[in-house]
C-alpha positions in Angstrom: 104.1 133.2 -34.3 101.1 131.2 -33.1 101.4 128.1 -31.6 100.3 125.3 -34.1 98.0 122.2 -33.7 96.4 119.1 -35.7 93.0 120.4 -34.9 91.4 123.3 -33.1 88.0 122.4 -31.5 85.9 125.5 -31.0 83.3 124.2 -28.3 83.7 122.5 -25.3 79.8 121.2 -24.7 79.3 117.8 -25.5 79.7 117.9 -29.3 82.9 119.7 -29.0 84.5 117.6 -26.7 83.2 113.9 -28.2 84.8 115.4 -31.8 88.2 116.0 -29.5 88.3 112.8 -28.0 87.6 110.9 -31.0 90.3 113.1 -33.0 92.8 112.7 -30.1 92.0 109.0 -30.4 93.3 109.4 -33.9 96.8 110.9 -32.9 96.2 114.4 -33.6 97.4 117.5 -31.0 93.8 118.4 -30.2 93.3 122.8 -28.6 89.7 123.5 -27.2 88.9 126.6 -27.6 85.4 127.3 -25.1 83.8 130.3 -24.1 83.2 130.4 -19.9 84.1 126.7 -19.9 80.6 125.1 -19.5 78.8 127.9 -17.8 76.5 128.6 -21.5 76.8 125.3 -22.8 73.0 123.3 -23.1 75.2 120.2 -22.2 75.1 121.2 -18.5 71.6 121.4 -17.7 70.1 119.1 -20.4 67.8 116.4 -19.8 71.0 113.8 -20.0 68.6 110.9 -22.2 70.0 109.4 -24.8 66.7 108.6 -27.3 66.8 106.2 -29.9 63.3 106.6 -29.2 63.3 110.1 -30.9 63.3 109.4 -34.7 60.9 112.3 -35.6 62.6 115.2 -36.3 61.5 118.8 -34.7 60.2 119.6 -38.2 57.2 117.5 -38.1 54.2 118.3 -39.4 51.4 120.4 -37.1 54.1 122.0 -35.0 53.8 125.2 -36.6 50.0 125.3 -35.7 50.8 124.0 -32.2 53.0 126.8 -31.6 50.4 129.8 -33.1 47.5 128.2 -30.7 50.1 128.4 -27.8 51.2 131.8 -28.4 48.9 133.0 -25.7 49.4 130.4 -23.0 52.3 131.4 -20.9 52.7 127.7 -19.7 52.8 126.8 -23.2 55.9 124.1 -24.2 56.5 125.7 -27.1 56.8 129.3 -27.6 57.8 131.2 -31.2 58.4 135.0 -30.6 56.9 137.0 -33.6 60.1 138.5 -35.5 61.3 140.2 -38.6 65.0 139.2 -38.4 65.6 137.8 -42.0 67.8 135.0 -40.3 65.0 133.7 -38.1 62.4 134.2 -41.3 64.2 132.3 -43.4 65.0 129.4 -40.5 60.9 129.6 -40.1 60.1 129.5 -43.7 62.9 126.3 -44.0 61.8 124.9 -41.1 57.6 125.3 -42.4 59.3 123.3 -45.5 60.4 120.8 -44.2 57.4 119.9 -41.6 55.6 117.3 -44.0 55.0 113.3 -43.8 57.5 113.0 -46.7 60.4 114.6 -44.2 59.4 112.4 -41.2 59.6 109.1 -43.1 63.0 110.4 -44.8 64.4 111.2 -41.3 63.3 108.5 -39.1 66.2 105.8 -40.2 68.6 109.0 -40.0 67.8 109.5 -36.4 67.2 105.8 -36.3 70.9 104.8 -37.0 72.7 108.1 -35.6 71.2 107.4 -31.9 71.8 103.9 -32.2 75.6 103.8 -32.9 76.3 107.0 -30.5 74.6 104.4 -27.7 76.8 101.9 -28.7 79.8 104.6 -28.7 78.6 105.7 -25.1 79.1 102.4 -23.6 82.5 101.6 -25.5 84.0 105.0 -24.3 82.9 104.5 -20.5 84.2 100.7 -20.6 87.2 101.9 -22.6 87.6 105.1 -20.3 86.7 103.8 -16.9 84.1 106.0 -16.9 82.5 104.6 -13.5 80.4 107.6 -12.0 79.2 109.1 -15.2 76.0 107.5 -14.6 75.6 105.8 -17.8 72.1 103.8 -17.0 70.1 101.6 -19.6 66.6 101.9 -18.0 64.9 102.6 -21.3 62.3 105.7 -21.4 58.3 105.8 -20.5 56.3 108.4 -22.8 53.4 108.9 -20.3 50.1 109.6 -21.3 47.1 111.6 -19.1 44.6 112.7 -22.0 43.2 111.2 -25.1 45.1 113.0 -27.3 48.3 112.5 -25.7 47.8 108.6 -26.0 46.7 109.1 -29.6 50.2 110.8 -30.4 51.9 108.3 -28.1 50.7 105.5 -29.9 51.3 107.4 -33.6 55.3 107.3 -32.1 55.1 103.8 -31.0 54.0 102.4 -34.2 56.0 104.7 -36.0 59.1 103.3 -33.4 58.0 99.8 -34.2 58.3 99.7 -38.0 61.6 101.1 -37.9 62.6 98.1 -35.9 63.0 99.7 -32.6 62.6 97.5 -29.3 59.1 99.1 -27.6 55.8 98.1 -25.4 52.6 99.6 -25.3 51.4 99.4 -21.5 48.5 100.5 -19.6 48.1 102.7 -16.5 48.7 99.4 -14.2 51.1 98.0 -16.0 53.2 101.4 -16.4 53.1 101.9 -12.6 54.5 97.8 -12.0 57.2 98.8 -14.3 57.9 101.9 -12.3 56.2 102.1 -8.8 57.4 105.3 -7.6 55.6 107.3 -10.5 53.4 110.4 -8.9 52.3 111.7 -12.4 48.6 110.6 -12.8 48.8 108.6 -16.0 46.4 106.3 -18.1 49.3 104.8 -19.7 52.5 105.0 -21.7 55.0 103.3 -24.0 58.2 101.9 -23.3 61.1 102.5 -25.1 63.6 99.4 -23.5 66.5 100.8 -26.0 66.6 103.9 -24.2 69.5 104.9 -21.9 70.6 108.5 -19.9 74.0 109.8 -18.4 74.6 112.6 -16.3 76.2 115.0 -18.7 78.0 117.3 -16.5 80.4 114.0 -14.9 80.3 112.6 -18.9 82.1 115.9 -20.0 84.6 116.6 -16.8 85.7 112.7 -17.6 86.5 113.7 -21.0 88.2 116.6 -20.2 90.2 114.2 -17.7 91.0 112.1 -20.9 91.5 114.8 -22.8 94.1 116.4 -20.9 95.9 113.1 -19.7 96.3 112.5 -23.3 98.5 115.7 -24.2 95.1 118.0 -25.0 95.2 121.5 -24.3 92.0 123.6 -22.8 91.7 127.7 -23.0 89.1 129.5 -22.3 88.8 132.0 -24.0 86.4 133.3 -27.4 87.1 133.4 -31.0 87.3 136.7 -32.2 87.9 136.1 -36.1 90.4 133.9 -38.5 93.3 135.3 -40.3 94.9 133.6 -43.0 93.2 130.7 -44.7 94.7 127.5 -46.8 93.8 124.2 -47.8 96.8 123.3 -45.3 96.4 125.8 -42.1 93.6 128.0 -40.7 94.7 131.2 -38.4 92.0 131.3 -35.5 92.2 134.8 -33.1 90.8 134.2 -30.4 90.5 136.5 -26.8 93.4 134.8 -25.0 95.7 134.7 -28.6 96.5 133.3 -32.0 96.9 129.5 -32.8 97.0 127.9 -35.8 96.0 124.3 -37.1 95.5 121.9 -39.6 91.8 121.5 -39.4 89.3 123.7 -37.5 86.0 122.4 -36.2 83.0 124.5 -34.8 81.0 123.2 -32.6 80.0 125.8 -30.3 76.3 125.0 -30.8 74.1 127.8 -31.1 76.8 130.4 -32.0 78.6 128.2 -34.2 76.5 130.2 -37.0 78.3 133.6 -35.8 81.6 131.3 -36.1 80.9 130.4 -39.4 79.8 133.6 -41.0 83.1 134.8 -40.1 84.2 132.7 -42.5 81.5 133.8 -45.3 79.5 130.9 -44.6 75.6 130.7 -43.8 74.5 128.2 -41.2 71.1 128.2 -41.1 70.7 127.2 -37.0 68.5 128.9 -34.2 69.0 129.2 -30.6 65.9 127.0 -29.3 66.0 128.0 -25.4 65.1 125.1 -22.9 64.7 125.3 -19.0 65.5 122.6 -16.6 65.5 122.2 -12.7 67.8 120.4 -10.9 67.2 118.7 -7.7 69.7 117.0 -5.3 68.8 113.6 -3.7 71.0 111.2 -1.8 68.9 108.8 -4.0 66.7 109.4 -6.9 63.4 107.7 -6.0 62.3 107.0 -10.1 64.4 104.4 -11.7 63.5 104.8 -15.4 63.5 107.9 -16.9 59.9 109.8 -18.4 58.7 112.3 -20.6 55.3 113.3 -19.7 53.5 113.7 -23.4 50.4 116.1 -22.2 52.7 118.5 -20.3 56.1 118.1 -22.3 57.8 117.5 -19.1 61.0 115.6 -18.9 62.4 113.2 -15.8 65.9 111.8 -15.4 66.8 110.5 -12.3 70.8 110.7 -12.2 73.6 109.9 -9.7 72.9 112.3 -6.8 70.0 114.0 -8.4 66.5 114.3 -10.2 66.4 116.7 -13.4 63.5 118.2 -14.8 63.3 120.1 -17.9 61.2 121.2 -20.5 60.2 124.0 -23.1 61.3 125.3 -26.2 61.7 129.0 -27.0 62.6 130.3 -30.0 63.3 134.1 -29.5 66.6 134.3 -30.5 69.6 134.9 -27.7 67.1 135.7 -24.8 68.5 135.2 -21.4 65.9 135.6 -19.1 64.1 133.1 -17.4 60.1 133.3 -17.8 58.8 131.9 -14.9 55.5 131.0 -15.9 56.7 128.6 -18.7 59.2 127.0 -15.9 55.9 126.7 -13.5 54.6 123.2 -15.3 58.4 121.9 -14.9 58.8 123.2 -11.3 55.3 121.6 -10.6 56.7 118.1 -11.1 60.1 118.9 -9.4 58.0 119.8 -6.2 55.5 116.5 -6.9 58.9 113.8 -6.8 61.2 115.5 -4.5 61.7 118.0 -1.4 62.9 121.8 -1.2 62.4 121.6 -5.3 61.0 125.5 -4.4 64.2 126.3 -3.8 66.0 125.1 -6.7 66.7 127.8 -9.1 65.6 127.3 -12.8 68.3 126.6 -15.7 68.1 127.9 -18.9 70.4 127.1 -22.2 70.3 127.2 -25.9 69.9 124.1 -28.0 71.0 125.0 -31.6 67.8 124.0 -34.0 68.4 123.1 -37.7 65.3 124.2 -39.9 65.2 120.0 -41.0 65.8 118.8 -37.5 68.6 116.6 -38.7 72.7 118.3 -37.5 75.4 119.8 -39.7 78.2 117.6 -39.7 80.8 118.0 -42.5 83.3 120.9 -44.2 82.3 124.2 -45.3 81.9 124.6 -48.9 84.9 127.3 -49.2 87.4 126.0 -46.7 87.5 122.2 -46.8 89.8 122.6 -43.8 86.8 124.0 -41.8 84.6 121.6 -40.6 81.1 122.7 -38.2 79.3 120.0 -35.8 76.1 121.6 -34.5 72.2 121.9 -35.1 71.5 119.1 -32.7 68.4 120.6 -31.3 67.5 118.4 -28.7 69.5 115.7 -29.4 72.7 116.9 -28.5 73.9 114.4 -25.6 72.3 111.7 -27.8 74.4 112.5 -31.2 77.2 113.5 -29.1 79.5 110.7 -29.8 78.6 109.7 -33.2 79.3 113.0 -34.4 82.4 113.2 -32.7 83.6 110.2 -34.5 81.9 111.0 -38.0 83.9 114.1 -37.4 87.4 112.5 -36.9 86.3 110.5 -39.9 86.1 113.5 -42.5 89.4 114.9 -40.7 91.4 111.6 -41.3 90.1 111.2 -44.9 88.7 107.8 -43.7 85.0 106.9 -45.3 82.4 108.1 -42.8 80.8 105.4 -40.7 77.5 107.2 -42.0 76.4 108.3 -45.2 76.9 111.9 -44.8 74.7 113.6 -47.7 72.0 113.8 -44.7 74.3 116.2 -43.1 75.6 118.5 -45.3 77.0 121.9 -44.2 76.4 123.6 -47.6 72.3 122.2 -47.7 69.4 124.7 -47.9 
């Protein structure tokens, strides 16, 4: 006879662990099943930025044309590998369909509200649970530009953000350097997003894990092989470490979530978007404010004990190989700001990208007690807590804190 839980969460990244945290807080007995215990999670190598500034979805006008233009550039920040895979072709068709100004206008208030709520929840979690060493910092974000092209993009984003009610400031070169004197990047100016924050994602995950275990949750290292009997009352989950039964199941395994959902006859349009990062240990980061280099599409995040440099978005399936040519713009920035960066290996991970730039959060149509939480793209850390809270509200039958229609698991 399989062991039974109130909720079984598949996935131990920031989305899965946030779901487990809020489910446990609501009184549920929780089991987390995670393959590799963080080793493959996009949560463990990302930029660690909490970004209300990111109100424009990935599916924005001009993205496809940029991808085609950059195909022959080995250092380009975006790479779309041609593929005849039907699922990828459908995803790309849906993505292109959403690359419109109307979709951006639709998405801006949705992403703004999600991000601001999530930032508030981060503050609550850290205060309530006594997380003192997870590196939650409210230093904002500098979106740096050098070229006229990047400057125009930044200022258009600034106008959009300001119209959406975000707290921003347009800075010239001298004003930017006065705010962050440690900058070594050649710039002409920046946009400062005051409400953005950052966190050390691995430390946050370990802190959440301790809270969950102390509260009675169980975490097992295993992979889901399939599902057994399923009813409105319970779902049997077959894993490499045994069978478990739960009243509710949450599929939060990032880019692998569609594989889980397909075992239940559900199609979720998510593609793995590979990103790279280089994390250089330092006793004290020279930079105080996280930065994004708009020209190079490289992020720089000071964290406790290290500086993390990240970038690239490669749509090429689950290809885990590291192309050092694409990592070279990241490495150049790492070498400019730190000593010993040339000795640090490049990390790669897969972000779950939805075709419209909005996450999937909700129950499966044919399995009302099975929920998905995926499709966050590069916003997983930003949207972890709010996703966890929404899932807990849905599972418990409460009225959700946000309008859930944009995140319908059965859309598209």
